[in-house]
Structure formats: structure tokens, C-alpha cells
C-alpha positions as CSV (number, residue, x, y, z in Angstrom):
1,M,93.7,129.6,93.9
2,K,90.3,128.3,92.8
3,I,90.4,124.9,91.2
4,A,87.5,123.0,89.5
5,M,87.7,119.2,89.5
6,I,85.5,117.5,86.9
7,G,84.7,113.9,88.0
8,T,84.4,112.6,91.5
9,G,85.7,109.1,90.9
10,Y,88.8,107.7,92.6
11,V,91.3,110.1,91.0
12,G,89.1,113.2,91.0
13,L,87.9,112.9,94.5
14,V,91.3,112.1,96.1
15,S,93.0,114.9,94.0
16,G,90.3,117.4,94.9
17,V,90.4,116.7,98.6
18,C,94.2,116.8,98.7
19,F,94.4,120.1,96.6
20,S,91.9,121.6,99.1
21,D,94.2,120.5,101.9
22,F,97.0,122.4,100.2
23,G,94.9,125.5,100.9
24,H,93.2,125.9,97.5
25,E,89.5,126.5,97.0
26,V,88.3,123.3,95.2
27,V,84.9,122.7,93.7
28,C,84.3,119.1,92.7
29,V,81.6,118.6,90.0
30,D,79.9,115.5,88.8
31,K,76.8,114.6,86.7
32,D,75.6,112.0,89.1
33,P,73.1,113.6,91.6
34,A,73.2,110.6,94.0
35,K,77.0,110.9,94.2
36,I,76.9,114.6,94.9
37,E,74.2,114.2,97.5
38,M,76.3,111.5,99.2
39,L,79.4,113.7,99.2
40,E,77.4,116.7,100.6
41,R,76.3,114.5,103.4
42,G,79.9,113.8,104.2
43,E,79.9,110.2,102.9
44,V,82.7,108.9,100.7
45,P,81.5,106.7,97.8
46,I,84.8,104.8,97.6
47,Y,87.0,103.1,100.3
48,E,90.3,104.8,100.7
49,P,91.9,105.0,104.2
50,G,91.8,108.5,105.7
51,L,89.9,110.1,102.9
52,D,86.7,110.6,104.8
53,A,88.4,112.5,107.6
54,L,90.5,114.7,105.3
55,M,87.4,115.5,103.2
56,A,85.4,116.5,106.3
57,K,88.2,118.7,107.6
58,N,88.4,120.7,104.3
59,V,84.7,121.0,103.9
60,A,84.5,122.4,107.4
61,A,87.2,124.8,106.6
62,G,85.2,126.1,103.6
63,R,87.9,125.1,101.0
64,L,86.0,122.1,99.5
65,S,82.5,121.8,98.0
66,F,80.5,119.6,95.6
67,T,78.1,120.6,92.9
68,L,76.2,119.4,89.8
69,D,76.6,122.8,88.2
70,L,79.6,123.0,85.9
71,A,79.2,126.7,85.3
72,Q,79.3,127.4,89.0
73,A,82.3,125.2,89.5
74,I,84.5,126.8,86.8
75,D,83.4,130.4,87.4
76,G,86.6,132.1,88.6
77,A,88.7,129.0,88.5
78,E,92.3,129.4,87.3
79,A,92.7,125.7,86.6
80,I,90.1,123.1,85.6
81,F,91.1,119.4,86.0
82,I,89.4,116.7,83.9
83,A,89.4,113.6,86.0
84,V,86.7,111.4,84.2
85,G,86.9,107.8,83.3
86,T,88.9,106.5,80.3
87,P,87.9,102.8,80.3
88,T,89.2,100.3,77.7
89,R,87.1,100.7,74.6
90,R,85.2,97.5,73.9
91,G,86.7,95.6,70.9
92,D,89.9,97.4,70.1
93,G,91.8,98.0,73.4
94,H,91.9,101.8,72.9
95,A,91.2,104.1,75.9
96,D,87.7,105.5,75.5
97,L,88.0,109.3,75.4
98,T,84.3,110.0,75.1
99,Y,84.0,111.5,78.6
100,V,87.3,113.5,78.3
101,M,86.3,115.2,75.1
102,A,82.7,115.9,76.3
103,A,84.1,117.6,79.4
104,A,86.5,119.7,77.3
105,E,83.7,120.9,75.0
106,E,81.5,121.8,78.0
107,I,84.4,123.7,79.6
108,A,84.9,125.6,76.3
109,Q,81.2,126.6,76.2
110,M,81.1,127.9,79.8
111,A,84.6,129.4,80.5
112,K,85.0,133.1,80.2
113,D,88.5,134.1,81.4
114,Y,91.9,132.7,81.0
115,V,92.1,129.1,82.4
116,V,94.4,126.1,82.3
117,I,92.6,123.0,81.3
118,V,94.4,120.1,82.9
119,T,94.0,116.4,82.0
120,K,94.3,114.3,85.1
121,S,92.7,111.2,83.5
122,T,95.1,108.7,82.0
123,V,94.9,109.4,78.2
124,P,96.9,108.2,75.2
125,V,99.7,110.2,73.8
126,G,98.3,113.1,71.7
127,T,95.1,113.4,73.6
128,N,95.9,116.8,75.1
129,R,96.5,118.3,71.7
130,Q,93.0,116.9,70.7
131,V,91.6,118.5,73.8
132,K,93.1,121.8,72.7
133,Q,91.6,121.5,69.2
134,A,88.2,120.6,70.6
135,V,88.2,123.6,73.0
136,R,89.3,126.0,70.3
137,K,86.7,124.7,67.9
138,A,83.9,125.1,70.5
139,N,85.0,128.6,71.6
140,P,87.5,130.3,69.3
141,D,87.7,133.4,71.5
142,L,88.6,131.6,74.8
143,D,92.0,132.4,76.3
144,F,93.3,129.1,77.6
145,D,96.2,126.6,77.8
146,V,96.1,122.8,78.2
147,A,98.3,120.8,80.5
148,S,98.9,117.1,81.2
149,N,99.2,116.1,84.9
150,P,99.0,112.3,85.1
151,E,98.2,110.7,88.5
152,F,100.4,108.1,90.2
153,L,98.1,107.1,93.1
154,R,98.1,103.7,94.6
155,E,94.7,102.6,95.9
156,G,95.0,102.1,99.6
157,A,97.8,104.6,99.9
158,A,96.5,107.4,97.7
159,I,96.7,110.3,100.2
160,D,100.3,109.6,101.1
161,D,101.1,109.3,97.4
162,F,99.6,112.7,96.7
163,M,101.1,114.4,99.7
164,K,104.5,112.8,99.5
165,P,104.9,111.9,95.8
166,D,108.0,110.3,94.2
167,R,107.5,113.0,91.5
168,V,104.8,115.2,90.0
169,V,104.7,115.2,86.2
170,V,103.4,118.3,84.4
171,G,103.3,118.6,80.6
172,V,102.8,122.2,79.3
173,Q,103.1,124.3,76.1
174,S,103.6,127.7,77.6
175,D,105.4,129.5,80.5
176,R,102.0,130.9,81.6
177,A,100.6,127.4,82.1
178,A,103.8,126.3,83.8
179,D,103.4,129.1,86.3
180,V,99.8,128.2,87.1
181,M,100.8,124.5,87.6
182,A,103.8,125.6,89.8
183,E,101.5,127.6,92.0
184,I,99.1,124.7,92.4
185,Y,101.9,122.4,93.5
186,R,103.9,125.0,95.4
187,P,103.4,123.2,98.8
188,L,105.2,120.2,97.4
189,F,107.9,122.2,95.7
190,L,108.7,123.9,99.0
191,R,109.2,120.5,100.6
192,D,111.6,119.5,97.7
193,F,109.4,116.9,96.1
194,P,110.5,116.6,92.4
195,I,108.4,118.4,89.9
196,V,109.1,117.2,86.4
197,T,108.0,119.7,83.7
198,T,107.9,118.3,80.2
199,D,106.1,118.7,76.9
200,L,102.5,117.3,76.6
201,E,103.5,114.1,74.8
202,S,106.2,113.2,77.2
203,A,104.0,113.6,80.2
204,E,101.3,111.4,78.6
205,M,103.9,108.7,77.8
206,I,105.5,108.7,81.3
207,K,102.3,107.5,82.8
208,Y,101.9,104.6,80.4
209,A,105.5,103.6,80.4
210,A,105.6,103.6,84.3
211,N,102.6,101.4,84.7
212,A,103.6,99.0,81.9
213,F,107.0,98.6,83.5
214,L,105.5,97.9,87.0
215,A,103.1,95.4,85.4
216,T,106.1,93.8,83.7
217,K,107.9,93.4,87.1
218,I,104.9,91.7,88.6
219,T,104.5,89.4,85.6
220,F,108.2,88.6,85.4
221,I,108.3,87.4,89.1
222,N,105.2,85.3,88.6
223,E,106.9,83.5,85.7
224,I,110.0,83.0,87.8
225,A,107.8,81.6,90.5
226,A,106.3,79.0,88.1
227,L,109.9,78.0,87.2
228,C,110.9,77.8,90.9
229,E,108.1,75.3,91.5
230,R,109.6,73.0,88.9
231,T,113.2,73.4,90.0
232,G,112.9,73.5,93.8
233,A,114.0,77.1,94.2
234,D,112.2,79.3,96.7
235,I,110.7,82.5,95.1
236,K,110.8,84.4,98.4
237,Q,114.6,83.9,98.6
238,V,115.0,84.6,94.8
239,S,112.9,87.9,95.1
240,K,115.0,89.0,98.1
241,G,118.2,88.3,96.3
242,M,117.1,90.2,93.2
243,G,115.6,93.1,95.1
244,L,118.8,93.9,96.9
245,D,120.3,94.9,93.6
246,G,119.8,98.7,93.5
247,R,119.3,98.6,89.8
248,I,116.2,96.3,90.3
249,G,114.8,97.3,93.7
250,N,112.5,95.2,95.9
251,K,109.1,96.7,94.9
252,F,106.6,94.7,92.8
253,L,108.6,91.5,93.1
254,H,106.1,89.6,95.2
255,A,104.6,86.5,93.5
256,G,100.8,86.5,93.3
257,P,97.8,85.5,91.3
258,G,98.2,88.2,88.7
259,Y,97.7,92.0,88.6
260,G,94.3,93.7,88.4
261,G,92.8,97.0,89.4
262,S,91.8,100.2,87.6
263,C,95.2,101.0,86.0
264,F,97.5,98.2,85.0
265,P,95.1,96.1,82.8
266,K,93.7,99.2,81.1
267,D,97.0,101.0,80.6
268,T,98.9,98.0,79.3
269,K,96.2,97.4,76.7
270,A,96.1,101.0,75.7
271,L,99.9,101.1,75.3
272,A,99.9,97.9,73.2
273,R,97.2,99.5,71.0
274,M,99.2,102.7,70.7
275,G,102.2,100.7,69.5
276,Q,100.1,98.9,66.9
277,D,98.7,102.2,65.7
278,H,102.1,103.7,65.2
279,A,103.7,100.5,63.7
280,V,106.0,100.1,66.8
281,P,104.7,96.9,68.4
282,M,105.0,96.9,72.2
283,Q,106.0,93.3,72.2
284,I,107.1,93.1,75.9
285,T,103.8,94.7,77.0
286,E,101.7,92.5,74.7
287,T,103.4,89.4,76.3
288,V,102.9,90.8,79.8
289,I,99.1,91.0,79.1
290,K,99.1,87.4,77.8
291,V,101.2,86.0,80.7
292,N,99.1,87.8,83.3
293,E,95.9,86.0,82.0
294,E,97.8,82.7,82.0
295,T,98.9,83.3,85.6
296,K,95.3,83.6,86.8
297,R,94.4,80.3,85.0
298,R,97.4,78.6,86.6
299,M,96.0,79.5,90.0
300,I,92.8,77.6,89.1
301,D,95.0,74.5,88.3
302,K,96.6,74.7,91.7
303,I,93.3,74.8,93.4
304,F,92.1,71.7,91.5
305,D,95.3,69.8,92.3
306,L,94.9,70.4,96.0
307,C,91.4,68.8,95.8
308,D,92.6,65.8,93.8
309,G,91.4,67.2,90.5
310,S,87.7,67.7,91.3
311,L,85.8,70.5,93.1
312,N,82.4,69.0,92.5
313,G,80.5,69.1,95.8
314,K,83.4,70.5,97.8
315,T,83.2,73.6,99.9
316,V,85.9,76.3,99.2
317,A,86.5,79.3,101.4
318,V,88.0,82.3,99.5
319,L,89.7,84.9,101.6
320,G,89.8,88.3,99.8
321,V,88.4,89.2,96.4
322,T,89.4,92.8,95.8
323,F,92.5,93.2,93.5
324,K,94.6,94.3,96.5
325,P,94.2,95.1,100.2
326,N,92.9,98.5,101.5
327,T,90.5,99.1,98.6
328,D,87.0,98.0,97.6
329,D,88.0,97.9,93.9
330,M,87.2,94.7,92.1
331,R,88.2,95.9,88.6
332,D,90.0,93.1,86.8
333,A,90.7,91.4,90.1
334,P,92.1,87.8,89.8
335,A,89.0,86.8,91.8
336,L,86.8,87.6,88.8
337,T,88.6,84.8,86.9
338,I,89.2,82.3,89.7
339,V,86.0,82.3,91.7
340,P,83.6,81.8,88.7
341,A,85.8,78.8,87.7
342,L,85.3,77.3,91.1
343,V,81.6,77.8,91.0
344,G,81.4,76.4,87.5
345,A,83.3,73.3,88.6
346,G,80.5,72.5,91.1
347,A,82.1,73.9,94.3
348,K,80.2,75.6,97.0
349,V,82.1,78.8,97.4
350,R,82.1,81.0,100.5
351,V,83.8,84.4,100.3
352,T,84.9,86.9,102.8
353,D,86.5,90.3,102.2
354,P,86.7,93.4,104.5
355,Q,85.5,95.8,101.7
356,G,84.7,93.6,98.7
357,K,81.1,92.7,99.3
358,H,79.6,96.0,98.0
359,E,80.9,95.4,94.5
360,G,81.4,91.7,94.7
361,E,77.8,90.7,95.3
362,A,76.9,91.7,91.8
363,L,80.2,90.5,90.2
364,L,80.4,87.1,91.8
365,P,77.0,85.4,91.6
366,G,76.5,82.0,93.1
367,V,78.7,82.5,96.2
368,Q,77.9,82.8,99.8
369,W,79.3,85.7,101.8
370,S,80.8,85.3,105.3
371,V,81.5,87.9,107.9
372,D,85.0,86.7,108.6
373,A,87.6,84.0,107.7
374,Y,86.6,81.7,110.6
375,K,83.0,81.6,109.5
376,A,84.0,81.1,105.9
377,V,86.2,78.0,106.6
378,Q,83.6,76.2,108.7
379,N,83.5,72.6,107.3
380,A,85.3,73.7,104.2
381,D,87.5,71.4,102.1
382,L,89.9,74.1,101.0
383,M,90.9,77.6,102.0
384,V,92.1,79.9,99.2
385,I,93.9,83.2,100.1
386,L,93.5,85.6,97.2
387,T,94.0,89.0,98.7
388,E,96.6,89.8,101.4
389,W,94.5,91.8,103.8
390,N,96.0,92.2,107.3
391,E,93.1,90.3,108.7
392,F,94.3,87.2,106.8
393,R,98.0,87.6,107.7
394,A,97.6,86.7,111.3
395,L,95.0,83.9,111.3
396,D,95.0,81.3,114.1
397,L,95.8,78.5,111.7
398,K,95.2,75.8,114.3
399,K,91.7,77.2,114.8
400,V,91.2,77.4,111.1
401,A,92.3,73.7,110.6
402,R,90.1,72.5,113.4
403,R,87.0,74.1,111.8
404,M,87.7,72.7,108.3
405,A,86.3,69.4,107.1
406,T,89.7,68.8,105.3
407,P,92.4,71.4,106.2
408,R,93.9,72.3,102.9
409,M,95.3,75.7,101.9
410,A,96.0,77.5,98.6
411,D,98.1,80.4,99.7
412,L,98.2,82.5,96.6
413,R,99.9,85.4,98.3
414,N,102.7,83.5,100.1
415,I,101.6,84.8,103.5
416,Y,102.3,81.5,105.3
417,S,104.8,78.6,104.8
418,V,104.8,74.8,104.7
419,K,106.1,74.9,108.3
420,D,103.2,77.0,109.4
421,A,100.7,74.8,107.7
422,K,102.2,71.5,109.1
423,R,102.3,72.9,112.6
424,A,98.7,74.0,112.4
425,G,97.5,70.6,111.3
426,F,96.9,71.2,107.5
427,V,97.1,68.0,105.4
428,A,97.9,70.0,102.2
429,Y,99.4,73.4,101.4
430,D,100.4,75.0,98.2
431,S,101.8,78.5,97.5
432,L,103.6,80.3,94.6
433,G,107.2,79.5,93.7
434,R,107.8,77.1,96.6
435,P,107.5,73.3,97.1
436,P,104.0,72.2,98.1
437,F,103.1,69.9,100.9
438,H,100.7,67.0,100.8
439,A,100.4,64.6,103.8
440,D,100.8,61.0,103.0
441,P,97.3,59.4,103.3
442,N,99.0,56.2,104.5
């Protein structure tokens, strides 16, 4: 089957590469000449483990290609996926559908034979019906169907998520469209991965409901962590005890500095806005958004407390600025709230991140970049762990403490413990949901 993938961002590129690995002929199209040139050279514009090798394999096999020419991409395609950006619209929280609708109209003008137009982008409920109306208006004679096929890819584990999904969600209006989508995902069906076929609106809602629920779990455990700090409970033990309940599960119960990334912030805001538009307020989701921002600010207070209330003139080493490990994505990362606050308070901030510098240099002005953690902590007054990269999970803490002017640690991912910090020679250590440690100066 020939598939056209419109958009070579994170979702479009990962999906296109993986579909080609299923054996389909996939043409990825984008309006950015620099990006297409880069892909044609075999270079991947995003960091995603394993994607470069899988892309090279399928290009070499003749199943995967890249072009600026939309007409060429959709010629003979049985399915055309729209995988363009739907950023939060400035001012009102709605998902911006400008790129989705523009892609739909261009498809309508160029398509000739029956085709299924599939929305892969995350879009509000009702968008696929709008796509259908836009296509029909632009080309009344075109024989087509629309389908909703939301993505559930975790950055850093996207290939596994695509090849071994918890489920594939497909929203359709006709048996003909359902048959095309079934053929596309046949390799997964044959391996008994669940394919959930629904109506358009249900497929659209599943995506938002799932992401809002996961964001709620993260925010809930962060609130419990704050309470643990006041009561003497240990959030790691609390999370473990909760997670062993099969009704709750242990995923997304790790206390941290707040969620970020390309999905949760955008999708929770869009769901809250949908609720307002339909007079059904999403009160839990609205609270999640509010508490997540407060969590980031609480991290700043922790850092100040470790430095006796003042950062002016102090050197702070920040380990990790991407919103999570194994990605270069800085979108809505807690670092974008926390690091500027440190700089604004007069601190000299050194930053290190295995993949974050490319985006972070422009987003975090006024910081100095270091090649690794040991360089970053040299003569520092405080070390802050913001992203739990593997490189930061196995630091030689004694070596770190010896290099620091004043060995203090804000462990905002609970990688280490008070015992680890004391043994290494730290004079102060604080984490989330656990009692802190401050050495008696006397």
C-alpha cells in the first residue's frame, strides 16, 4: 500500500518510518526545504533513539522517500496522513487547526482517486468532521473518507510504542475506510495487538482523555509528595504502596518538578477549553494545569532554601534541561521556568544535558553550557538534578562533592537519597516527598 505522510515533525517522521518498516511504500512530504534536504542526506532532525538506523534501512529498501512535492506524494496513495502541528492557540487555549485545515484543502485540490484522509495530529473533538466538510467544499467530486488515528508515542520510546502498542485507535465512518485502516495496521493485528475501532468523535476524545488522566496522575503524586515533606512520610514508599494496587498501577507515580513536553501541557489546555465551549467544565483538568505550574515554582523555593534564601553570586550547576530523558525536546520543560528564575536571582548557572543544548541555547539565555556533570559542578555552590538522564543516575558523588565549593544537592527526580549524599560528603540535600538533610554548621 502507498501511504503519504504530510508533516515530518516528531509524529509524522516516526509514523512514516515505522509504516515503511511494516512493508508499505511511504512518501513523507514537508514544506521546509532544509528539513527535506536533511532527511534525504540520511540525517534525522530530531533525537529519537533508533530512528536514524530504522530510517536508513527503509530508505535503502526503497520503501521510504521524502519530497517537497505534495502532488507527487499523494499520487496513487490509498491513505494520506495529516501529521502537522496543532500548537496551543495564543490567548484562548484552543488547539490551532490552521495547518490541519490547510493540509486538508491542499489534498482535496490534488487528489484524484478514492483515498482515506487520516488525521494523525492531536485535534479537538469534531475536527475530523470539519476536515470532511473542508475537503468536500474544495473538491465536491472527490471520492474519499476521513479517519481519526491519534498517536500515543512517548518521546524516547516512540519506535517501541509504534511497533508494540498498548492499542491502536481508529475512528471511521464507513466500512470501506475501516478496511483500508485494517490493511495499514495488519502487521500489528496479526500479532494480536488491540485495534480499537470507533466513531470519529470517540477516537478524538480517547487521545485527550488518556493524556489528561496521565497528567493527573503525575500532578496527584506531586501534591502527595509536598504533603509527605510536611508529615515525614516517604513518597517513594507511598508510591510503591499505591502502585501495587492493580486498579492504580505504578506508572506515572514518580514525583518530579512537573510535567512538560509536546503533549500534556497542550492537550490538557485544549481539553479544558473544549469543556468550557460545551458548558461542561473540566474541573479536574483545570486544577491539574494550575497545580503543575505551582509545582514548578515550588522547586524554585527548594533551591533557594538550600542556599539559605539567596542565590546572588552563587554558582548553580543544573543537570538536565529537556522535559524528560532520551529526547532533545524542551517544550514546556520545567527547566524553562526554573533556570530563568535562578539567573534572575543573580546566580551563575551552568547547564549540562546530553541532547538539550541544540534547543536550549536559544531558550535559556544567560547560562553557561558544560560538556558533562563533573565540569558543571566545578566550584559550584549547588547541584540541581532536573532531568533523570542515565548519565546522572550513576554519578561518583564523592568526586562531585570534592569538586564543589559547597556540596549541596537539589535532587528533583529522587535519584539519590540522604544516605547517598551524607556518605559522599554533601552538607545539604533535598529531594521530593522525603525529609531533607542539612549538616549542622556547628
